[in-house]
LOMITOR-611489 format. One record per residue (C-alpha): residue number from 1; x, y negated, z; residue in one letter. Coordinates in steps of 0.02 Angstrom, whole numbers, always signed. Layout:
N
<node resi="NUM" x="X" y="Y" z="Z" resn="A"/>
...
//
This chain:
370
<node resi="1" x="-1107" y="+531" z="+3454" resn="M"/>
<node resi="2" x="-944" y="+622" z="+3499" resn="S"/>
<node resi="3" x="-774" y="+561" z="+3424" resn="L"/>
<node resi="4" x="-751" y="+724" z="+3336" resn="K"/>
<node resi="5" x="-923" y="+721" z="+3247" resn="K"/>
<node resi="6" x="-908" y="+538" z="+3202" resn="H"/>
<node resi="7" x="-733" y="+575" z="+3121" resn="T"/>
<node resi="8" x="-809" y="+718" z="+3019" resn="R"/>
<node resi="9" x="-954" y="+604" z="+2961" resn="T"/>
<node resi="10" x="-838" y="+476" z="+2909" resn="C"/>
<node resi="11" x="-720" y="+597" z="+2822" resn="T"/>
<node resi="12" x="-874" y="+664" z="+2725" resn="I"/>
<node resi="13" x="-919" y="+489" z="+2670" resn="V"/>
<node resi="14" x="-745" y="+439" z="+2619" resn="L"/>
<node resi="15" x="-728" y="+605" z="+2521" resn="T"/>
<node resi="16" x="-894" y="+561" z="+2429" resn="L"/>
<node resi="17" x="-835" y="+381" z="+2396" resn="L"/>
<node resi="18" x="-667" y="+446" z="+2325" resn="L"/>
<node resi="19" x="-754" y="+570" z="+2219" resn="A"/>
<node resi="20" x="-876" y="+439" z="+2152" resn="S"/>
<node resi="21" x="-733" y="+313" z="+2117" resn="L"/>
<node resi="22" x="-631" y="+450" z="+2028" resn="A"/>
<node resi="23" x="-781" y="+489" z="+1926" resn="G"/>
<node resi="24" x="-793" y="+312" z="+1871" resn="C"/>
<node resi="25" x="-617" y="+291" z="+1833" resn="I"/>
<node resi="26" x="-617" y="+452" z="+1732" resn="G"/>
<node resi="27" x="-776" y="+400" z="+1639" resn="G"/>
<node resi="28" x="-689" y="+231" z="+1589" resn="D"/>
<node resi="29" x="-534" y="+319" z="+1534" resn="E"/>
<node resi="30" x="-639" y="+439" z="+1422" resn="D"/>
<node resi="31" x="-727" y="+292" z="+1347" resn="T"/>
<node resi="32" x="-571" y="+197" z="+1315" resn="E"/>
<node resi="33" x="-485" y="+354" z="+1237" resn="N"/>
<node resi="34" x="-645" y="+400" z="+1127" resn="E"/>
<node resi="35" x="-590" y="+399" z="+947" resn="V"/>
<node resi="36" x="-710" y="+311" z="+827" resn="K"/>
<node resi="37" x="-734" y="+376" z="+652" resn="T"/>
<node resi="38" x="-774" y="+275" z="+502" resn="I"/>
<node resi="39" x="-845" y="+378" z="+356" resn="N"/>
<node resi="40" x="-828" y="+311" z="+180" resn="I"/>
<node resi="41" x="-875" y="+398" z="+15" resn="A"/>
<node resi="42" x="-915" y="+356" z="-164" resn="G"/>
<node resi="43" x="-822" y="+299" z="-325" resn="S"/>
<node resi="44" x="-658" y="+369" z="-378" resn="S"/>
<node resi="45" x="-608" y="+193" z="-450" resn="T"/>
<node resi="46" x="-626" y="+121" z="-262" resn="V"/>
<node resi="47" x="-543" y="+275" z="-177" resn="F"/>
<node resi="48" x="-360" y="+217" z="-197" resn="P"/>
<node resi="49" x="-408" y="+55" z="-114" resn="V"/>
<node resi="50" x="-515" y="+138" z="+26" resn="A"/>
<node resi="51" x="-374" y="+260" z="+55" resn="S"/>
<node resi="52" x="-237" y="+134" z="+70" resn="A"/>
<node resi="53" x="-342" y="+27" z="+194" resn="W"/>
<node resi="54" x="-391" y="+178" z="+293" resn="A"/>
<node resi="55" x="-214" y="+239" z="+317" resn="Q"/>
<node resi="56" x="-146" y="+78" z="+365" resn="A"/>
<node resi="57" x="-290" y="+33" z="+487" resn="Y"/>
<node resi="58" x="-289" y="+209" z="+561" resn="S"/>
<node resi="59" x="-103" y="+193" z="+599" resn="S"/>
<node resi="60" x="-120" y="+23" z="+679" resn="A"/>
<node resi="61" x="-278" y="+75" z="+783" resn="N"/>
<node resi="62" x="-255" y="+242" z="+866" resn="S"/>
<node resi="63" x="-437" y="+236" z="+929" resn="D"/>
<node resi="64" x="-507" y="+246" z="+742" resn="Y"/>
<node resi="65" x="-504" y="+372" z="+616" resn="T"/>
<node resi="66" x="-559" y="+330" z="+439" resn="V"/>
<node resi="67" x="-611" y="+466" z="+324" resn="T"/>
<node resi="68" x="-625" y="+430" z="+133" resn="V"/>
<node resi="69" x="-711" y="+552" z="+4" resn="A"/>
<node resi="70" x="-747" y="+533" z="-185" resn="G"/>
<node resi="71" x="-907" y="+591" z="-279" resn="G"/>
<node resi="72" x="-939" y="+443" z="-387" resn="G"/>
<node resi="73" x="-1040" y="+288" z="-370" resn="S"/>
<node resi="74" x="-1202" y="+378" z="-361" resn="G"/>
<node resi="75" x="-1144" y="+468" z="-207" resn="A"/>
<node resi="76" x="-1088" y="+310" z="-127" resn="G"/>
<node resi="77" x="-1254" y="+234" z="-163" resn="A"/>
<node resi="78" x="-1353" y="+387" z="-89" resn="S"/>
<node resi="79" x="-1251" y="+419" z="+59" resn="K"/>
<node resi="80" x="-1238" y="+243" z="+129" resn="V"/>
<node resi="81" x="-1429" y="+243" z="+111" resn="C"/>
<node resi="82" x="-1453" y="+418" z="+188" resn="S"/>
<node resi="83" x="-1513" y="+443" z="+368" resn="T"/>
<node resi="84" x="-1468" y="+635" z="+355" resn="D"/>
<node resi="85" x="-1305" y="+721" z="+402" resn="A"/>
<node resi="86" x="-1227" y="+666" z="+243" resn="D"/>
<node resi="87" x="-1234" y="+479" z="+287" resn="A"/>
<node resi="88" x="-1082" y="+357" z="+275" resn="V"/>
<node resi="89" x="-1049" y="+193" z="+354" resn="N"/>
<node resi="90" x="-977" y="+130" z="+183" resn="I"/>
<node resi="91" x="-1022" y="+179" z="+9" resn="G"/>
<node resi="92" x="-898" y="+142" z="-129" resn="D"/>
<node resi="93" x="-961" y="+89" z="-302" resn="M"/>
<node resi="94" x="-878" y="+34" z="-462" resn="S"/>
<node resi="95" x="-1048" y="-36" z="-529" resn="R"/>
<node resi="96" x="-1190" y="-137" z="-460" resn="G"/>
<node resi="97" x="-1347" y="-56" z="-384" resn="W"/>
<node resi="98" x="-1487" y="+18" z="-494" resn="K"/>
<node resi="99" x="-1665" y="-36" z="-467" resn="E"/>
<node resi="100" x="-1700" y="+147" z="-427" resn="S"/>
<node resi="101" x="-1580" y="+140" z="-286" resn="E"/>
<node resi="102" x="-1614" y="-15" z="-196" resn="A"/>
<node resi="103" x="-1695" y="-192" z="-205" resn="T"/>
<node resi="104" x="-1585" y="-347" z="-189" resn="V"/>
<node resi="105" x="-1628" y="-481" z="-63" resn="G"/>
<node resi="106" x="-1642" y="-668" z="-91" resn="S"/>
<node resi="107" x="-1455" y="-694" z="-45" resn="D"/>
<node resi="108" x="-1398" y="-579" z="-190" resn="G"/>
<node resi="109" x="-1290" y="-464" z="-91" resn="Y"/>
<node resi="110" x="-1409" y="-378" z="+33" resn="T"/>
<node resi="111" x="-1501" y="-227" z="-23" resn="Y"/>
<node resi="112" x="-1643" y="-133" z="+41" resn="D"/>
<node resi="113" x="-1625" y="+51" z="-2" resn="C"/>
<node resi="114" x="-1767" y="+137" z="-99" resn="A"/>
<node resi="115" x="-1780" y="+296" z="-9" resn="N"/>
<node resi="116" x="-1740" y="+242" z="+172" resn="S"/>
<node resi="117" x="-1763" y="+101" z="+284" resn="D"/>
<node resi="118" x="-1575" y="+69" z="+282" resn="V"/>
<node resi="119" x="-1512" y="-101" z="+231" resn="T"/>
<node resi="120" x="-1339" y="-128" z="+155" resn="V"/>
<node resi="121" x="-1219" y="-271" z="+117" resn="T"/>
<node resi="122" x="-1119" y="-271" z="-47" resn="Q"/>
<node resi="123" x="-941" y="-327" z="-34" resn="L"/>
<node resi="124" x="-818" y="-352" z="-183" resn="I"/>
<node resi="125" x="-652" y="-274" z="-137" resn="V"/>
<node resi="126" x="-545" y="-296" z="-297" resn="A"/>
<node resi="127" x="-552" y="-327" z="-483" resn="I"/>
<node resi="128" x="-515" y="-189" z="-604" resn="D"/>
<node resi="129" x="-469" y="-176" z="-786" resn="G"/>
<node resi="130" x="-548" y="-13" z="-846" resn="L"/>
<node resi="131" x="-406" y="+64" z="-946" resn="S"/>
<node resi="132" x="-411" y="+160" z="-1109" resn="V"/>
<node resi="133" x="-271" y="+285" z="-1114" resn="V"/>
<node resi="134" x="-183" y="+417" z="-1202" resn="M"/>
<node resi="135" x="-30" y="+531" z="-1191" resn="K"/>
<node resi="136" x="+126" y="+429" z="-1195" resn="N"/>
<node resi="137" x="+217" y="+453" z="-1356" resn="G"/>
<node resi="138" x="+87" y="+574" z="-1427" resn="G"/>
<node resi="139" x="+10" y="+568" z="-1598" resn="A"/>
<node resi="140" x="-139" y="+461" z="-1539" resn="A"/>
<node resi="141" x="-21" y="+342" z="-1447" resn="D"/>
<node resi="142" x="+84" y="+318" z="-1608" resn="Q"/>
<node resi="143" x="-63" y="+284" z="-1710" resn="C"/>
<node resi="144" x="-139" y="+153" z="-1599" resn="V"/>
<node resi="145" x="+27" y="+72" z="-1574" resn="T"/>
<node resi="146" x="+39" y="+63" z="-1760" resn="D"/>
<node resi="147" x="-125" y="-16" z="-1769" resn="M"/>
<node resi="148" x="-96" y="-147" z="-1638" resn="G"/>
<node resi="149" x="-228" y="-76" z="-1523" resn="G"/>
<node resi="150" x="-420" y="-41" z="-1544" resn="L"/>
<node resi="151" x="-568" y="-157" z="-1552" resn="S"/>
<node resi="152" x="-729" y="-134" z="-1449" resn="M"/>
<node resi="153" x="-802" y="-81" z="-1620" resn="A"/>
<node resi="154" x="-678" y="+53" z="-1650" resn="Q"/>
<node resi="155" x="-706" y="+127" z="-1468" resn="L"/>
<node resi="156" x="-887" y="+135" z="-1507" resn="R"/>
<node resi="157" x="-855" y="+230" z="-1666" resn="W"/>
<node resi="158" x="-736" y="+342" z="-1569" resn="I"/>
<node resi="159" x="-855" y="+392" z="-1424" resn="Y"/>
<node resi="160" x="-1038" y="+363" z="-1496" resn="S"/>
<node resi="161" x="-1153" y="+507" z="-1527" resn="D"/>
<node resi="162" x="-1235" y="+398" z="-1665" resn="W"/>
<node resi="163" x="-1201" y="+439" z="-1850" resn="S"/>
<node resi="164" x="-1085" y="+335" z="-1947" resn="E"/>
<node resi="165" x="-1252" y="+285" z="-2050" resn="E"/>
<node resi="166" x="-1339" y="+224" z="-1899" resn="D"/>
<node resi="167" x="-1176" y="+138" z="-1831" resn="L"/>
<node resi="168" x="-1176" y="+37" z="-1987" resn="A"/>
<node resi="169" x="-1364" y="+15" z="-2039" resn="N"/>
<node resi="170" x="-1478" y="+29" z="-1878" resn="H"/>
<node resi="171" x="-1538" y="-136" z="-1812" resn="S"/>
<node resi="172" x="-1441" y="-103" z="-1654" resn="K"/>
<node resi="173" x="-1288" y="-39" z="-1749" resn="G"/>
<node resi="174" x="-1199" y="-176" z="-1848" resn="G"/>
<node resi="175" x="-1027" y="-98" z="-1867" resn="L"/>
<node resi="176" x="-926" y="-158" z="-2022" resn="N"/>
<node resi="177" x="-866" y="+5" z="-2071" resn="M"/>
<node resi="178" x="-748" y="-38" z="-2207" resn="T"/>
<node resi="179" x="-656" y="-135" z="-2060" resn="S"/>
<node resi="180" x="-678" y="-12" z="-1922" resn="V"/>
<node resi="181" x="-628" y="+134" z="-2020" resn="T"/>
<node resi="182" x="-532" y="+65" z="-2174" resn="P"/>
<node resi="183" x="-461" y="+241" z="-2210" resn="N"/>
<node resi="184" x="-610" y="+348" z="-2191" resn="N"/>
<node resi="185" x="-617" y="+505" z="-2294" resn="D"/>
<node resi="186" x="-791" y="+528" z="-2265" resn="D"/>
<node resi="187" x="-781" y="+717" z="-2215" resn="D"/>
<node resi="188" x="-889" y="+686" z="-2071" resn="G"/>
<node resi="189" x="-751" y="+714" z="-1943" resn="V"/>
<node resi="190" x="-698" y="+572" z="-1836" resn="R"/>
<node resi="191" x="-503" y="+574" z="-1859" resn="E"/>
<node resi="192" x="-369" y="+454" z="-1812" resn="W"/>
<node resi="193" x="-316" y="+448" z="-1993" resn="G"/>
<node resi="194" x="-493" y="+364" z="-2030" resn="D"/>
<node resi="195" x="-439" y="+219" z="-1930" resn="L"/>
<node resi="196" x="-279" y="+169" z="-2013" resn="H"/>
<node resi="197" x="-193" y="+209" z="-2179" resn="D"/>
<node resi="198" x="-21" y="+256" z="-2103" resn="S"/>
<node resi="199" x="+83" y="+409" z="-2079" resn="S"/>
<node resi="200" x="+74" y="+372" z="-1888" resn="A"/>
<node resi="201" x="-111" y="+423" z="-1898" resn="C"/>
<node resi="202" x="-143" y="+603" z="-1932" resn="P"/>
<node resi="203" x="-302" y="+681" z="-2006" resn="D"/>
<node resi="204" x="-329" y="+759" z="-1835" resn="Q"/>
<node resi="205" x="-502" y="+751" z="-1742" resn="E"/>
<node resi="206" x="-500" y="+627" z="-1595" resn="I"/>
<node resi="207" x="-528" y="+720" z="-1435" resn="T"/>
<node resi="208" x="-629" y="+631" z="-1302" resn="L"/>
<node resi="209" x="-605" y="+615" z="-1116" resn="W"/>
<node resi="210" x="-689" y="+519" z="-984" resn="G"/>
<node resi="211" x="-796" y="+500" z="-820" resn="A"/>
<node resi="212" x="-938" y="+608" z="-785" resn="D"/>
<node resi="213" x="-1118" y="+537" z="-773" resn="S"/>
<node resi="214" x="-1117" y="+516" z="-586" resn="D"/>
<node resi="215" x="-989" y="+391" z="-602" resn="S"/>
<node resi="216" x="-1004" y="+210" z="-610" resn="G"/>
<node resi="217" x="-855" y="+199" z="-731" resn="T"/>
<node resi="218" x="-956" y="+310" z="-850" resn="Y"/>
<node resi="219" x="-1101" y="+184" z="-841" resn="E"/>
<node resi="220" x="-993" y="+37" z="-850" resn="Y"/>
<node resi="221" x="-900" y="+100" z="-1009" resn="F"/>
<node resi="222" x="-1050" y="+149" z="-1092" resn="G"/>
<node resi="223" x="-1144" y="-14" z="-1061" resn="E"/>
<node resi="224" x="-994" y="-112" z="-1128" resn="Q"/>
<node resi="225" x="-945" y="-2" z="-1277" resn="V"/>
<node resi="226" x="-1113" y="+62" z="-1339" resn="F"/>
<node resi="227" x="-1272" y="-29" z="-1394" resn="C"/>
<node resi="228" x="-1306" y="-155" z="-1266" resn="K"/>
<node resi="229" x="-1491" y="-129" z="-1266" resn="A"/>
<node resi="230" x="-1498" y="+62" z="-1273" resn="C"/>
<node resi="231" x="-1370" y="+142" z="-1168" resn="F"/>
<node resi="232" x="-1428" y="+113" z="-989" resn="A"/>
<node resi="233" x="-1618" y="+131" z="-1020" resn="D"/>
<node resi="234" x="-1627" y="+217" z="-1194" resn="A"/>
<node resi="235" x="-1722" y="+85" z="-1280" resn="E"/>
<node resi="236" x="-1756" y="+62" z="-1415" resn="P"/>
<node resi="237" x="-1653" y="+215" z="-1463" resn="V"/>
<node resi="238" x="-1530" y="+318" z="-1358" resn="P"/>
<node resi="239" x="-1348" y="+303" z="-1389" resn="E"/>
<node resi="240" x="-1212" y="+395" z="-1278" resn="G"/>
<node resi="241" x="-1056" y="+494" z="-1272" resn="F"/>
<node resi="242" x="-1033" y="+629" z="-1409" resn="D"/>
<node resi="243" x="-1053" y="+783" z="-1315" resn="S"/>
<node resi="244" x="-1070" y="+879" z="-1487" resn="D"/>
<node resi="245" x="-889" y="+836" z="-1515" resn="R"/>
<node resi="246" x="-842" y="+904" z="-1348" resn="G"/>
<node resi="247" x="-841" y="+747" z="-1238" resn="Y"/>
<node resi="248" x="-749" y="+808" z="-1087" resn="Q"/>
<node resi="249" x="-777" y="+729" z="-911" resn="N"/>
<node resi="250" x="-744" y="+736" z="-736" resn="S"/>
<node resi="251" x="-771" y="+648" z="-580" resn="A"/>
<node resi="252" x="-592" y="+679" z="-533" resn="D"/>
<node resi="253" x="-479" y="+554" z="-626" resn="D"/>
<node resi="254" x="-331" y="+668" z="-598" resn="N"/>
<node resi="255" x="-414" y="+803" z="-704" resn="Q"/>
<node resi="256" x="-431" y="+677" z="-838" resn="I"/>
<node resi="257" x="-245" y="+635" z="-826" resn="V"/>
<node resi="258" x="-212" y="+825" z="-848" resn="N"/>
<node resi="259" x="-331" y="+832" z="-1000" resn="G"/>
<node resi="260" x="-242" y="+685" z="-1090" resn="L"/>
<node resi="261" x="-65" y="+736" z="-1056" resn="T"/>
<node resi="262" x="-105" y="+913" z="-1125" resn="G"/>
<node resi="263" x="-175" y="+854" z="-1290" resn="D"/>
<node resi="264" x="-78" y="+720" z="-1393" resn="E"/>
<node resi="265" x="-238" y="+687" z="-1498" resn="Y"/>
<node resi="266" x="-344" y="+641" z="-1347" resn="A"/>
<node resi="267" x="-404" y="+472" z="-1280" resn="I"/>
<node resi="268" x="-491" y="+442" z="-1116" resn="G"/>
<node resi="269" x="-531" y="+290" z="-996" resn="Y"/>
<node resi="270" x="-528" y="+262" z="-812" resn="F"/>
<node resi="271" x="-476" y="+125" z="-687" resn="G"/>
<node resi="272" x="-320" y="+39" z="-701" resn="Y"/>
<node resi="273" x="-245" y="+108" z="-535" resn="A"/>
<node resi="274" x="-246" y="+279" z="-610" resn="Y"/>
<node resi="275" x="-156" y="+217" z="-767" resn="Y"/>
<node resi="276" x="-24" y="+136" z="-665" resn="E"/>
<node resi="277" x="+1" y="+284" z="-547" resn="E"/>
<node resi="278" x="+28" y="+390" z="-709" resn="N"/>
<node resi="279" x="+122" y="+259" z="-822" resn="A"/>
<node resi="280" x="+263" y="+376" z="-850" resn="N"/>
<node resi="281" x="+153" y="+501" z="-947" resn="S"/>
<node resi="282" x="+8" y="+387" z="-1013" resn="L"/>
<node resi="283" x="+4" y="+235" z="-1119" resn="S"/>
<node resi="284" x="-130" y="+103" z="-1114" resn="V"/>
<node resi="285" x="-227" y="+32" z="-1265" resn="V"/>
<node resi="286" x="-232" y="-155" z="-1296" resn="A"/>
<node resi="287" x="-420" y="-206" z="-1334" resn="I"/>
<node resi="288" x="-487" y="-330" z="-1453" resn="A"/>
<node resi="289" x="-649" y="-406" z="-1404" resn="N"/>
<node resi="290" x="-748" y="-382" z="-1557" resn="N"/>
<node resi="291" x="-911" y="-274" z="-1573" resn="D"/>
<node resi="292" x="-914" y="-268" z="-1767" resn="T"/>
<node resi="293" x="-740" y="-262" z="-1844" resn="H"/>
<node resi="294" x="-575" y="-162" z="-1835" resn="G"/>
<node resi="295" x="-432" y="-230" z="-1722" resn="V"/>
<node resi="296" x="-334" y="-287" z="-1872" resn="Q"/>
<node resi="297" x="-479" y="-406" z="-1921" resn="D"/>
<node resi="298" x="-530" y="-448" z="-1746" resn="A"/>
<node resi="299" x="-381" y="-552" z="-1694" resn="G"/>
<node resi="300" x="-262" y="-517" z="-1550" resn="G"/>
<node resi="301" x="-287" y="-374" z="-1440" resn="A"/>
<node resi="302" x="-250" y="-390" z="-1253" resn="V"/>
<node resi="303" x="-184" y="-255" z="-1132" resn="A"/>
<node resi="304" x="-238" y="-237" z="-961" resn="P"/>
<node resi="305" x="-118" y="-306" z="-832" resn="E"/>
<node resi="306" x="-135" y="-402" z="-671" resn="T"/>
<node resi="307" x="-135" y="-575" z="-759" resn="S"/>
<node resi="308" x="-257" y="-530" z="-901" resn="T"/>
<node resi="309" x="-373" y="-446" z="-781" resn="V"/>
<node resi="310" x="-375" y="-588" z="-661" resn="A"/>
<node resi="311" x="-398" y="-730" z="-797" resn="D"/>
<node resi="312" x="-524" y="-631" z="-887" resn="G"/>
<node resi="313" x="-432" y="-629" z="-1049" resn="S"/>
<node resi="314" x="-444" y="-433" z="-1037" resn="Y"/>
<node resi="315" x="-623" y="-431" z="-1094" resn="A"/>
<node resi="316" x="-752" y="-366" z="-1085" resn="P"/>
<node resi="317" x="-677" y="-214" z="-977" resn="L"/>
<node resi="318" x="-629" y="-320" z="-825" resn="S"/>
<node resi="319" x="-747" y="-282" z="-681" resn="R"/>
<node resi="320" x="-780" y="-302" z="-489" resn="Y"/>
<node resi="321" x="-778" y="-140" z="-377" resn="I"/>
<node resi="322" x="-874" y="-135" z="-219" resn="Y"/>
<node resi="323" x="-895" y="-70" z="-40" resn="M"/>
<node resi="324" x="-1075" y="-70" z="+28" resn="N"/>
<node resi="325" x="-1095" y="-64" z="+216" resn="V"/>
<node resi="326" x="-1238" y="+9" z="+312" resn="N"/>
<node resi="327" x="-1297" y="-145" z="+410" resn="N"/>
<node resi="328" x="-1317" y="-42" z="+568" resn="D"/>
<node resi="329" x="-1138" y="-9" z="+575" resn="D"/>
<node resi="330" x="-1056" y="-174" z="+576" resn="W"/>
<node resi="331" x="-986" y="-159" z="+758" resn="D"/>
<node resi="332" x="-896" y="-5" z="+691" resn="L"/>
<node resi="333" x="-828" y="-63" z="+525" resn="V"/>
<node resi="334" x="-801" y="-250" z="+550" resn="R"/>
<node resi="335" x="-619" y="-230" z="+606" resn="G"/>
<node resi="336" x="-579" y="-115" z="+460" resn="F"/>
<node resi="337" x="-648" y="-235" z="+330" resn="L"/>
<node resi="338" x="-566" y="-384" z="+424" resn="D"/>
<node resi="339" x="-404" y="-294" z="+393" resn="Y"/>
<node resi="340" x="-449" y="-255" z="+210" resn="G"/>
<node resi="341" x="-478" y="-449" z="+177" resn="Y"/>
<node resi="342" x="-312" y="-493" z="+263" resn="S"/>
<node resi="343" x="-153" y="-532" z="+173" resn="E"/>
<node resi="344" x="-93" y="-356" z="+205" resn="A"/>
<node resi="345" x="-258" y="-287" z="+141" resn="G"/>
<node resi="346" x="-240" y="-378" z="-25" resn="M"/>
<node resi="347" x="-71" y="-321" z="-46" resn="D"/>
<node resi="348" x="-131" y="-143" z="-40" resn="H"/>
<node resi="349" x="-260" y="-191" z="-173" resn="V"/>
<node resi="350" x="-107" y="-253" z="-285" resn="A"/>
<node resi="351" x="+3" y="-102" z="-231" resn="D"/>
<node resi="352" x="-124" y="+30" z="-293" resn="V"/>
<node resi="353" x="-146" y="-65" z="-460" resn="G"/>
<node resi="354" x="-296" y="-178" z="-448" resn="Y"/>
<node resi="355" x="-306" y="-374" z="-445" resn="V"/>
<node resi="356" x="-324" y="-449" z="-266" resn="P"/>
<node resi="357" x="-469" y="-565" z="-249" resn="L"/>
<node resi="358" x="-443" y="-750" z="-272" resn="P"/>
<node resi="359" x="-454" y="-862" z="-122" resn="E"/>
<node resi="360" x="-621" y="-937" z="-138" resn="A"/>
<node resi="361" x="-701" y="-755" z="-165" resn="M"/>
<node resi="362" x="-604" y="-699" z="-13" resn="L"/>
<node resi="363" x="-681" y="-837" z="+88" resn="T"/>
<node resi="364" x="-852" y="-786" z="+26" resn="E"/>
<node resi="365" x="-823" y="-605" z="+64" resn="M"/>
<node resi="366" x="-763" y="-639" z="+240" resn="K"/>
<node resi="367" x="-915" y="-744" z="+266" resn="A"/>
<node resi="368" x="-1026" y="-587" z="+232" resn="R"/>
<node resi="369" x="-948" y="-499" z="+372" resn="L"/>
<node resi="370" x="-1028" y="-615" z="+490" resn="G"/>
//
């Protein structure tokens, strides 16, 4: 072979080698620079925690984007179980799983989705004190302040679609109406003045606000306030929110805030974080844990705050809130959840208005991450 031909052959081989090497280097660089996306959706109650974690984690990890959407606990359950385009890696819920959605495993926290072959792991991320709220300084606020709060029995009378006769006399009623509404004028309208004989309580109908039926907060409030044996499964008789009196509801807690601040006779409920965020315009109700009598006969009422939610004295409206992870996605989401359960992550939980997990529960949740 001539020297000229040999040189040309070597040049071609070297060129191919360099091109191949460049391709390999470029491929590694593309892989390293690939941005991974974690998709989260579900409960509006969990939304503030998820958003705070997402913003902090994305800021510290440029190769990750974390998207957070609402839609309610029902959406969180269905989307984390989905195998379609709407699937998410983490489904947020402010309630436990329903039997119609998933079947729990022997460990108590792994679930098999009912409508797909997806399995998920349930994680507690914070403790919430579901809060009953009114316009700060409005007529409702002045009335309840003068009363010293409300009892669970009075909340039931306010929100229930049962007649006063059923609330008093039905086998699943049991309210002592003389105690619950000591100033009732028996006109068939549920008014603030019925609850208390005081100039602070006007003869104005109580306006109702709250979560919509897709929300875990709606179900939790209903299960705690209404007939314990007949709200969730409508047995033996149904009891629910009084839509005939115009129960106004939304999956967007900010819409509930707007409804309350625009009506001084209104009462509503949502997660404690949304009360804290709007504490300048809303007041929170102290609750007496009594299912039969009014607040003045029920003993001391307790307001939701970090200490009362954490120690359980704000009862029965304290609850856990959850993130549920698709078990196929652990490699993607583990770092995000490691951050959530770090000291900084729990600081975010406190900053948005919820109670961070105690140390023993943190240890248990971290163990679920594997």
